[in-house]
N, C-alpha and C positions, 0 to 999 in steps of 0.2 A: 194377474191374468196373462200378461204379455210374456212373462218369464216362462210359463207353461207351454205357451205356443212355440216359443223359441227352441226350447229343449225338445218338444215334440218334432220339430223339423230335422234335428239331427239324430233322432232314433234310428231311422233306417240306415243312416251312415255309420252309426256306432256298431249296429249289428254286422253291416258289411266289413267294417275295421276288424272286428273280433273274429270273424269267419276267415279273412285273409291271415290274420296272425295265426289262428290255429292250423290252417294249411301250411304256411310256411314252417312252423315249428314242427310239425308232423314230418315234412319233407326233410328238415334238417336232422331229425331224430332218426330217420330210417337209413342211415349210412351203410352202403353195401359191405359185407364182411364175409370173408371166405374161412374155412377151417380145413386143415388137413390132418390126418389122423393114420397111424399105421395099422393095417390089418394083418394080424398074425396068421389068420387061416389062409389068405391068398398071398401072403408076403408080399405086399405091395403098400404104398402110401395113396390113400384115397383123399379126394378135394370134394369138399361140400360147399354149397352156397348157404346163404344166411337162413334159407327155409327147410336145410337138412337135406336137399336133394344132391345125390351125387352127380358132379358135373365132369368128373375125369379122375384118373389114376396114374400113378408112376410105379414102375417096376424094373428091378435091375436085370439087364441081361448080361450074364457072366460069360457067355461065348463070345459076344463082341466087345465086353468090358465097357458097358455104357449104360446110362440110366435113359429109359424111354418113357415117354409121355402119352397116354392113351386118352380119348374122349369117353364118354359115359358108354357108347355103344362098342368100345374096344377097338377103335380105329387109331392107328399111330398117328400122332399130330407132330412131334418132335422128338429129339434125342439129344442127350448131352454126353460129351465125351472129354476126358482130361488129355491135353496136348502137352507131353513131356518136354518136347524141344523149347516151346515158348513158355511154358510153366502157366498155363492157363486153362479155363474151362470153356469149350467151344460148344454151341448149339447149332444142331442141324434140322432141317425140316424133313417130312417123310420121303423126300426125293433124295436126301442126302447133300443139299446144297446148304453151305454154312450161312447162317442167319446172324449170330452175334457171338460174342465171347466175353468172358470175365476174367479180370486180372487183379491180384491184390496189390494195392497201392500202399507201401509201408511209409511214405513220407506223410500222407494224411491219414493213416491208419484207417483204411476203408477199402471196399471192394468195387472197382470200377467197372461199368458195363458199356460195351462198344457194339456199334452194328458191324456188318460184314466188311464196310469201307474203313473201318478203323475210327469212326467218329464216336466220341463219346456220347452216350443216351443217358445216363444216369449213374447212380451209385448207391450202395447201402453201407451203412455205418451202424456199429453197435453203440446204443444209448445205455451207458453204464447206469445213469439215475434211474430209468424206467425199466431196465433189463429186457431191452427188446431190439430187434433191428429196424432202424428207421430206414426208409426208401426214399430217394429223392430222384427228380428229373435232372436234365442237363442244365436247367437254370436255377439250380438249388433249391427248388420248391419241393417241400415234403409231400409226396403223393401217397404214403401209406406206411404201415409198420407191421412187423411179424411180432408176436408175443407168445411166449410159452404159457398154456393154460395147465397150471398144476393139477387143478381138479379133475379135468378130462384127459390129461397127458397128451397134449396135442398143440401144435403151432396154430394160432388164430392170426388171419391177416385182416387187417381193417383198412379200408381205403380212407384217406383223409378228407374230410368234408370241406376243408378250406383251401 
């Protein structure tokens, strides 16, 4: 009889534990991901969130020889342009101020990313085993990866949950 009383005391705690475990697993499984796909009708690359909502797009501007990024409403957010003198890709905000640049690092076989002051903010490296681009912050922590989705013919980006 005492055994049943002892277990009945733990019943509410057991339910709470299972509820907390279920919530934690649900949050861990819902890692945010993004998709980019080329739209041949509008001749642009479109970016979608994990719910399928358009969050922005990128389009080539041949007049200024640059790639322009817009939000879902068509407002210019930033643009990228190749700098032939320094052999790097530079990113500018919508006012024309340089925000960052990327440069190939042949020593480590990766693409390093820098802010406008020249401080390294991260890098991306090809992962031959998984056939994807792994993205790292400046502390060598993996923050996400780009992977080609052969079924939908698009690049998918997934933020690392760890």
